N, C-alpha and C positions, 0 to 999 in steps of 0.2 A: 569574497565576505560578502554576507546577503543583503541585498538593499531595503529597507526597512520599507515595506509599503506603505504606511505614513506618511511616507515621504511621495505626494501625489504628483511630484515632477517626473517619477517614474514613469506618467503613462501619458505623456504629451508627447512623446512622436510616433507617430501613427502613421506616417507615411508609407505607402506601399511596396516595395521592389518592384525593379524593373522585372517582368515574368519573361523565362524564357520555352514555357511551357505548350503545346498546341494549343490551336485554337478550340474553344468549350470548355478547355479546363484550365485557361491562364489564372493566374494567381490575381489577375486586376477584379474577378468576379467572384472570387471568396471574397467575398465582405460580409458575408452573414453567415451566421454558421446555428445548426441547431445540436443541441445535447440532449438526448434521452439517458436519464437516471441520473435524478441529482440527489445522489448518494454522496459519501463523506470524497471520492474523486469526481465524481462529476458536475458538483455544486462549486467545485475548485475551479474546474475547466470551464464550465461556463459563466463563472466572473471572473478569471483571468482574462479570457477572450473578450470578453467586453469590456476590461478595466485597459486592453491593449489597442482599443478603437474598431473590434470588430460589433457588427450587431449580431446578436445572440437570443437565438428563443430555447430556454431550457421544458423540457419535457419528462413529466412525471407521472405516475397512478396514483401518487400520496399527496390529496388537495391540500394538507398542513403544508407541504415543503413549497408548492406553488403561491400557495399567500403570503408564504413569510416571505421568497424571495420579490415578487413584488411590492412588497412594502417594504422593502430594501433591508432586510435582517437575515441572517445567515440561519440556512434550514438545516445545518445539523453543527455540531462545534468543531472547529478546527481552528486554531490561528489563524491570523489574518486574514481569514475568508471575509469576516463582516466590514472590513476597512476597505477589500478588494470591491464586494462587492456594493458599496456606495461610493467608489471609484467610478464604476462604470454603470452606476443604478440606469441611467438614459439611454441605456442601449443593451439593455437586458429583461427580456419579459419569460415570464414561467406560465407553462399551459398545462391543463389534462389532455388535449387535443391533440393527437400526433400527428393530424395534417396538417398541423400548422408547420412542421419541418419543411414541406414543399418547395415552399416561400425561400427556403434556404438555398446554400451552393453545396454546402455537406452537411451532413448528418454523423454526430460522434454517438456509440451508441456503450453505456458505461455501465450494463446492469449487471446482476450477480451471478457467478458461474460457482457455484456449490460445487463442493468436491465430492466423488462418488465412491464406495466402497472400494474400488479396483485402483483408487488414483487419480481416475481420469477425472476430468470436471464437465459438467453439465452444462447443455445447449441450452437448455430450454426457456431460461430466462433473455437468452438473446435473440433465439428467433420470436418469440412473444412480441420483443420488442420490434423486432427490424419487420414483421408481418404488417402492421398495418401502418406505417410508413410506405414500406415499398408499395403497398394498394391505393393508399394516397396519392403516391407519386405517378404510377400508373394512371388512375381519374382523371389525374391533370395533363395526362399526355408529354408529358416532362421528359426532356432526355440529359442525357450526360450530370446526370443526380451522382454526388459521391458517398458510398457509405465507407465510413472507417468505425471500425470494431478495435476498442482499449482496452477489452476485456481480455483475460488471460484464457486462451483456448488450447484444448487438447491439438497438438500436433498432426494436422490434417485433417482436420474439422471442418474449417473454411473453404476448401477445396471441395470435399468430400460431402459437405450437409447445409453449409450456411449458403456460398454461393450459388449451389444447384434450387435452394427455396428462392433464391432472389430472383433467379432466372425466371422459374414456375411463376412468381407474383407479378414479376413484372411483364414477362412475356418478350424479353429481350436477351441480349447477351453481354454477358460483363465483358469489359474491354474496349466494349464499341457501343453501347448502346447507354450503359453508366461503370461507374468505376467501384472499383473495393479495395480500401487499405487497411490494413492490419498495423495497428499505431498503440502497442501497451507501452503505457509512462513508466517509468523507473524513480519512484517516490517513495516517501517514507512517511506514513502518518505524526503527525504533529507541525509536517514541515513540507507541509505539500504546496502550498500559492508557492514558495520560494525554491522548491523540487521543479515545478512546473515552468516558471519563467528563467530557471537559469540550469539547465539540466546537463550533465557530460556527455548525453548520449540520445539522439533521439533516432527512435528505431521506425522503420515505415517498411513495409511488407506490404509490395504492390502487385496489382492485376494486370497492370500494365504500365510503360514509363509515364503517359501522360496524367497519370491520378496518382503516380508517388511523386511527379515534378509539382502538381499541382499543391499536395500536402508541402512539401516541401517548402516553397515558397509562403506558403502559409507561417510556417515556422520560423523565416528569414524575419519576417513583421512582430511576430508575437514572444518568441523568446529575447530577452535582454540581454545574453549572453552569446557567444555562438558557439553553439553545442558541434560534436560532429554529427553528423544526420548520415545514418546509414541506410541505403534502401538495396532493398533484394526482395528476391519472392516469398510468398506469404507462408510456403511452408518452412522455408530458412530463417526467417522473421519470429513464426512460432518457436522453432529450435532457440533459436539465441535469446528470447525473453525468458523464458523457463531453466535454462544453462549459465548464464547469467547469476541467477539469483542460486542456484545448485552450486557455483563454483563458491559463492561467498559464504554458505553454506558449511561447506568442507574447509572453508579456511577457520571458519568458528568451532566446527568440530576438533580440528588438528588441532587447538590452543586448547582447546578443554581436555583431550585425549592426554597433552603435552602436562596439564596439570597434574591431573591425576597420575599420571609416571612420576612427578615431580616432587610431588606431596610425599611420596614413599622413602624420597631420601630427606634426611633429616636437615641438610646444610644446603639444600637445591631451594633455589628461588627463583618462580616462577617468574615474576615481572622482569627480574635480571635477563632470562632465559628469550624473552620476546623482547625485549628492549632493542639488545643484541642481535636478533633476526630479521625485526625490523629495519633496521638500517641495511641491511641487503636490498638494493633496488628491485631483485626480481622478484621478491616478498613483500616489501612495503609493510608499512604501519596500521593502516587500515583494517578494522576485525581483526587485529591481534592482541587480542584483552583478555584473560584469562578473569569469567566470571561465571556467570547462568550459562545456562540453554539457550539459543535462540530460539523467539517465538512467532505470534503475530500470524495476520492472514495471508501473508504471500511466501515467504518463506519456508515453512516446513510442507507448504502446499506442492508447492514448485518442483521442489527436491524430489518428493514421491511423485509428483508427474514426469520428471523427466526418468525415474525410474520405469516407468508406466507405459513411455514412450519406446523407451530400450524393449521392455518384453514385446511390444506390438509389431517389432520386426526381426525377433527372433532370438534379442540380445540379452547380455544384464546389463547393469548398472551397478556392479559392486563401491563404484566409489560413491555415488550418489544414497545407494542403501547403506553405506558405514556411516555416512555422515547422520543420518537420521540415528541409527541405533547408538551412538554414541552420543546425540544430541539426547536421548531416552534415558541414557544412563548419566548424563551430566543431570537431568532431575533427580533420578533415582539418589546418587552420587547428595545431593542437597540434602535430600528427607536423612537418609543416613548419618550425617554431619547433624543435625539438629537432636534426632534422636540419641547420638552421642553424648550431647550437651545439656541433655533436659531428662528429668522421671515421669514415667506416665503420670497423669494428673494437674502438672506443671501448665500455667498459662502461659501461652506463647503469643509475642505481635508479630503478624505477617506486613511491614511496612511499605509499598507500594508491588500489587497484583496485577498492574498494567504489564505488557510484555516490552515496554520503553515509556520515558517521561514524555510528557506532551500529548497524549492521547488518552481516550478512555476504554479501547481495545482492548480485552482480558483473556484473547483466544490465545492457546497454547503457551501462557506465561507462565513462565516460572512458579512468580508468587500464589500464583495463584491453585498450579500444582500441589506446592508446599502446604497450605492451608489446607485443602480437600484432604490430602494424605494424614497430616497431625488429626483432624475431626475426626476422621475415620480410625484412629488408633486413642481415642479417645482423650485427644485433651481440648482444653479450653483456648478456642483459638479465637483472638480479636486481627479484624484485618484495618488497613487504613491504605487509601491511596488519594491524591491530588485531582484524579480526573474519575475515576470509575468511582459509582451508587450503582447502589441495586435497582436505581428508576433507569440507567443505560446500559447496565453491565447484571443481568439478573442471579448470574453463577452467584453475585454475593450474597443474595438473600438468606442464604443458610448460616453467615456468619455472625456473631458482633462485630459491630462497627466503634472503629476511634473515632468521634463525632468531631471532634475538640483539638485538634494538632498542638496547639499552645501550651493547653492543658494536659498532654499528654506528655508533651517533651518536656516540661516541666516538672511532672510526678510520674513518670509510667507505670506502677504498680504488676507489672508483669514479672514472670522469669525469666524471660529472653525475649529481645525483641529482634526480629532478622529483616533488613532490610533487601529486597528481592527486586529494585528499581533504583534507577539511579537519579529520584528527582533530586536535584541540588537541595532542596528545604531540608532532607533527611544527614546532610552536613552537621546541622548544630545538635543532632543530639549524639549525646553519649551515656557511659555506664554512668548510673547513678539512683540513690535509696531501693540496691540491691538489685537491680537490673542490668544485666547482661547484654550487650549490643554484639551482633555478628555481621559483616558484609562481606561479600565475597570479594569487591572491590576495595584496591587503597582508596578510601573517598577520600 
């Protein structure tokens, strides 16, 4: 069970673990960390490191984010982030100047890594973030700085592009004069803080054993639990990261494929079927829940990236491609079901346009897809979400919004209300005043 961050006693134990790493990379020296990129993940990494006793410098090009962190405020909207910043505020400092990273022992880089049309991920922002730090490290005459990439990368990109760039900028050799680790996090937006502090798995791709050992020792102090720490080569870690997410998407798509089949049999109960399957220990219940398509910034992109990685070595990835195909069919099936329940000109309310609760991210969300498709077919569409607004999710500008949930709940005034994200508040809504309610889950 997650430990509430409001209980500041969770941050009282800061004693460093005994290090077994080689000189120059001992855990005792990793007391100061810098984090480049203070977005959803970076801000949470910086805040949790500080709350756990590390001296932390946050670096970003956004002056407003820097000001907010230095004022003890959350720069982005994420549950528990504000409390965590307060817990470690005396040890957390933000700056626009990447040269301040030189005084730290390790630098985590979490810039965006946008997808390219072929499914690969761009290195542009990662290289732009690393170059000024590398130059500052060289100008200071510093050795044994540890560079850590926490953004997802295309398999092979670090060894073929990123490390060669650092070696050119530093004029030194990776694994001898400086270290590099690939260390992506497996977290869910809306649960980032607890996900960082109590992960199931810590993945470390290392340029050399000393760098990996140093980062492992940091995690022994940083994590509140005792996760499995998997150390391996960088390319192995790059493949592990996207493979893990691709496996989960395959499981989700399998449940939706099975749902589509079961719906063609009048007496079949997909929930009973999946409940039975989940009791087999080889399968398990996680993500075995019939409902809507998967979305968000990681699952769809990582699944497509695995297919790209296969093509790069002359292979296919039919399972990954099939997962994506079923996911798209699941989105279209939702639209088809709503069209069968309504007539052109009806008014439809789409409730929940984020891809999951407790975040404002609408990327590849089923609700947003449904709203867009209905509007393009001439329906009047109202949207509602408890986090997403036109200010933080610009895609919503084209829709009429339900601004008062309590008023709508008591008098919907629409033909059909479709729940597309399982925010718990939507449990309160039932059919009334001629409005029907449709949910793909048993809420």
